[in-house]
C-alpha angles and dihedrals in degrees: 000000000000094000092048092049093048090047093053091046090050093051091049091050090048092054101040106026116024135333090232088079088075086084089069088059089050091051092051091049093049090048091053091050094051090046091054091055101037102032089226123112120188091211091057089053091051093047091049090051087053089056099256118136121223117248 
């Protein structure tokens, strides 16, 4: 849910603010690809440190 929300926000910022925001979309996509191969997601680590439990 976090990745999808950041991706949509990034695309909106790219369209309405500045095209440089497309790099945030690229970062999210690369993070999802590395997570698929490694099984480790930095956002899950951050959420766990904040005390949230994965679903």
